TIZASE-620563 format. One record per residue (C-alpha): x, y, z; residue in one letter. Coordinates in steps of 0.2 Angstrom, whole numbers, plus 5000, padded with zeros to 4 digits. Each point is the difference from the previous one (the first is absolute). Layout:
XYZA;...
% end
This chain:
517051634869M;500149844992I;499349925016K;499050145002L;499149974984L;499949835001H;499450015016S;498650154995L;499549864984R;499649865012S;499150105011I;498750024985V;499949864993T;500149885016N;498850085012A;499350174992L;499549944986L;499249855009G;499150085016C;499450185005D;501350045012A;501749935004Y;500950015019V;501949975001L;500749935018S;501750095009S;500749874994E;500049994981A;501350044991P;500850194999V;499750014983A;498249934999Y;499750145016K;500750154988A;498849934983A;498450005012A;500650165008Y;500050084983L;498349904992L;499150065019K;500450194991G;499049974989L;498749865004L;499750095015G;499349865016A;499949854986R;502149975006V;500650005017Q;501349985009V;500449935016C;501450045013D;499749835013G;498850105012T;498550035002A;499749944981D;497950005004E;500450174993V;500649964983E;498749854997I;498750095005N;500350144989A;500349884986A;498249925008I;499350174998A;500550054982S;499449824990G;499249844999Y;501449884998H;501550035012I;501749894998L;501049975013L;501950004995G;501249865008S;500650045017G;499650025016T;498850155005F;499750055017T;498350075006V;499750095017A;498249994996A;498749924987T;500450004983A;497950044996S;498849944987L;498450065009S;498850064991N;500749984981K;499449864991E;500749904983N;501750045009V;501349874998W;501550005012L;501449914992Q;501749935006G;501549954987S;499649835012G;500049925018P;502049974998G;500150164992V;499250135008T;499650025019T;498850125011I;500950005017K;499350075015V;501250135008A;500249975019A;498950045011D;498850064987A;498649905004Q;498950024983V;499349884987N;501250004987A;498650014986I;498350055003E;498450024990C;498650085010I;498350014991A;498750145008T;499150004983A;499949844986A;501449994990K;500549844988Y;501549924994R;501550015013V;501649904996T;501549995009I;501349894993S;502149935000D;500750075014L;500649945017Y;499550105015I;501049985018D;499150065015G;501550025010N;499149915017K;501750005006G;500450165002N;498050075005I;499550005018T;498749885000Q;498650035012G;498250064998A;500950104984S;500349834990Q;498349994995Y;500150154991V;501549914988Q;499449914987N;501049964982G;498450044987I;498450075010F;498450004989L;498450085006R;498350054994G;499750135014N;498250084994G;500249954984G;500549824989V;501549934990I;499849924988Y;501249864990S;501350045011A;501749914997V;501749965009I;501049914988R;501849934999N;500450085019V;501149955014Y;499550065016S;501249965013Y;500450055020Y;498450135002N;499450025017C;498249945000W;499549944984H;501049944979G;498350064992I;498350075010L;498650014988V;498450075010V;498350084997G;499350034985S;500949914988V;499549884987Q;500649894988R;501950035005A;501049884994V;501849975011I;501449894989Q;501549934999N;500550105015V;501249965016H;499550045017A;501249955011V;500650035018S;498750145004N;499250045020G;500849915011D;498649925013T;498850084988D;500050044981G;499549914988S;500849964982G;498550044990I;498450095010R;498350034991L;498650075007E;499050044983A;498649944992Q;500749914985S;501849954996W;501249894991I;501749915009V;501049914987T;501949954998G;500550085015C;501249945015V;499450055020A;501449945011A;500750025016Q;498850125006N;499650065017G;498249964997D;499149904985W;500749994983G;498350044992I;498550095010Y;498350054995Q;498950075012E;498250074998G;498750024990T;500549894980C;499049994986Y;501149904993G;502149934998G;501349864993I;501549985009V;500849894987S;502049944998N;500750085015N;501649935009Y;499650055020C;501549935013D;500350045016A;498750125005N;499950035019T;498149965002D;499649914982G;499949994984G;498350064991I;498750095012Y;498450044990L;498750085014A;498650054989C;498750095010T;498850125000G;498949974985T;498749894996S;500449994982L;501349834994P;501750035004T;500449904984R;501849965007V;501249884989V;501649955007V;500949894989I;501749954996G;501150075012N;501249935014R;500050035016V;501349915013Y;500550105019G;500249915017T;498650035014S;499050114988A;498449984991D;500149974978G;498350044994I;498550085013L;498350054991L;499150085015L;498250054993G;500249954983A;498649954988T;499849924984N;501949975000S;501449894994V;501649955007V;500949864987V;501449964995G;501250055011N;501549915009V;500250045018L;501349955014G;501950015008G;499249995018G;498350114998L;498950015016T;498449984989R;500249954980G;498150084996I;498650085012G;498450034997V;499350115015Y;498550105006S;500050125012A;498550104999A;498350024992S;500650114986D;501949905001A;499049814995S;500949924984S;498949904991S;500149914983G;501649984999I;501149884992L;501849935005V;500649884988T;501649924990G;501150075014N;501849935004V;500050005020I;501449925010S;501050025014G;498650115009C;499549985019T;498450014994T;499649954979G;498350105000V;499050095014R;498150025001L;499550135013Y;498750115004D;500150145015T;498750105009G;498550024991T;500849934982G;499449864992V;500749934986S;498849924985A;500449894984D;501949985002V;500649884989L;502149915002A;500149894986Q;501249924989G;501650075012N;501749915004L;500249985017F;502149945005S;500849995015G;499050125012N;499949975019T;497950014996A;499350014984N;498250085004L;499550085016S;498250055000V;499050145011S;498650054995L;498650065007A;498349944999V;498850014985G;501850014987A;500249884987T;501749954992Y;500349854992R;501849924996V;500149864989S;501449914986N;501550085007N;501649904999L;500849975017G;498250045011L;499149844998V;498050025001T;499349874994E;500649805004S;499449845001S;500249825008G;499749805005L;499850015018A;500049835010T;498849955015I;500849855007L;499349875007S;499750055019G;499950174999A;498650134995T;501150164992S;501650024991V;500950184999V;500450074984V;501450114996T;499150114986H;501550114997G;499150184994L;500750155004G;498350075007I;499149925012T;498549894993P;498450045006S;498649865003L;499150054983Q;501949974992D;499949815003I;499249864992Q;500349815005V;499549864993M;500049815004A;501049914986A;499449825005E;498649905010N;500849965015S;499949815009T;499050085014N;498850174998D;500850165004A;498950105001G;499950184991P;501650094999L;500350195007Y;501550135004V;500650065014S;501450085008T;500750134985I;501750095004T;501150064988S;500949854995T;498849865004Q;498149945003F;499349845005T;498949884992I;498849915008N;498749865000C;498749945013R;500649835002A;501849894998D;499949914981P;500649865004G;501349884993A;499850074980S;500550195008N;499250154992L;500750084987D;499350184998V;500450124985V;500250205007W;500050174991Q;500650185006A;499750154990S;500150185005K;500050054980N;498250085003R;499650185004L;500350015019I;498750115012T;500750055018V;498649945012A;
% end
C-alpha cells in the first residue's frame, strides 16, 4: 500500500502536474502501473499504460486527450505511427533520450512519429527521446522508403514553428528525420541521427521552406548527414558534427524559387572518406563560414550550378579550415547553370591534393583571394642573362594566371638595348619573360608580379 501511495504521488506530482497526459511503458514498475490504472479510472485517456505491443494505441489516445504528452521511462514498441497529425500546440516529450525509447516493431515499415498537416498548424514539438528504427529487422526494398524516425509534412496545410529537440534517431530504414512540404520555421536542435539508411537515407533530410539545424550529430548514414532539397527561403546549418556519411556531410540544393535562399552554413565539423564535405547547389546570397573539414573528403567545399533555375550566386566562402581533402574547394557549372559572384577568401588550406578546382561556364564570375595555403598573389626578380632573350619564372600561384594577371618591368638599363618586354607560355606553374635582343654583359633584371586577386569572368 505504501508503494502504491508513493507511486500515485509520484505520477501526479512529477508527471500529470507538468503535462496534460502521461504514458507509462510496459517496463514501468508494477506499483507505478497499479497507480496509473487507479488514476486512469479518474482521469480517463490522460493516463495510459502500455503492454509492449502496438504501444502507439495508448500513445495516440494520450495525444488525442491533451496537448503536452509525456512518455515515461522504458521502451515503447510501435507497429503503427505515433501520430500528431492535424493537431497544433502539441508537445510529445520523452523523459530523455537515454530514458525513453520508441522502437519500431519488426517489419512494421512505419514512421515512428509523424505529423501531417492538411490545414495550417502551429507549434509542433517533439523532444527528449530515443528512436530505434529497428532496420535490421525490417525487410528492405521499396518499403524501406516509408520508414523514418520522425516525419513532418505540410500536405495541403502549413506547419509553422515545428521543433525537434534533444532526440536520438538511429537505425531507420530511410531517414532519421524527414521534413517535407509546407513547413516553415522548423528548428532541429541537438539531434543525433546515426546509422540511418543503407545505400540511401540521410541523417536529417529537409524539403522544407525555412529551417534551422543546429548542434546535431549526423554520422554513418547511407546518404548525406544533413540534406536539403527543393524550394528554400532561408536556412541556417550551424555547429553540427558530420562524420562517415556515405555521400557526404552537408548538401544544400536550394532550387525552384526565384527568391534568395539566404543559407548560412557556420561552425560545422565535417569529416569522412571519399565523400563531399559541404556542397551548395543553386544557393544564392549565402555564406559558408568558419567550418572545419577534412579526414580524406573528396571535396571539402563545393559550389555548383546545374541548370538555369539552380545557379549559385552571391556566395561567400570564408574563414574555413580545409585539410586532407582530394580537392579543397570546387567551383563547378554543368548543364545550363552559370555561377555568379562566388567569393572564396580568408580560408586555410593544408595537406590537400589540390586546393582549388575551377570548372565554370562562360560568363561565370568568381574571386579567390587572401587564403592561407592557396597562393593567389606573388612577385619576384628574374634575370635575363647575357646571350639570352628570355627567362622562365616559377610563379607559385595556386590558380593559373592569365596574361592580364602578370606585370613585368625592367629594373635597370642593360648594356645593350634589349627592347620591350613581353610574357609568353603561361602554365599552371610557370611563365616566360621575353625581350627583343640580348641585354649584353650587364644582364637584365626584371621585376614581375602575378596576381589573381580580382573578380574573374570566365571567357
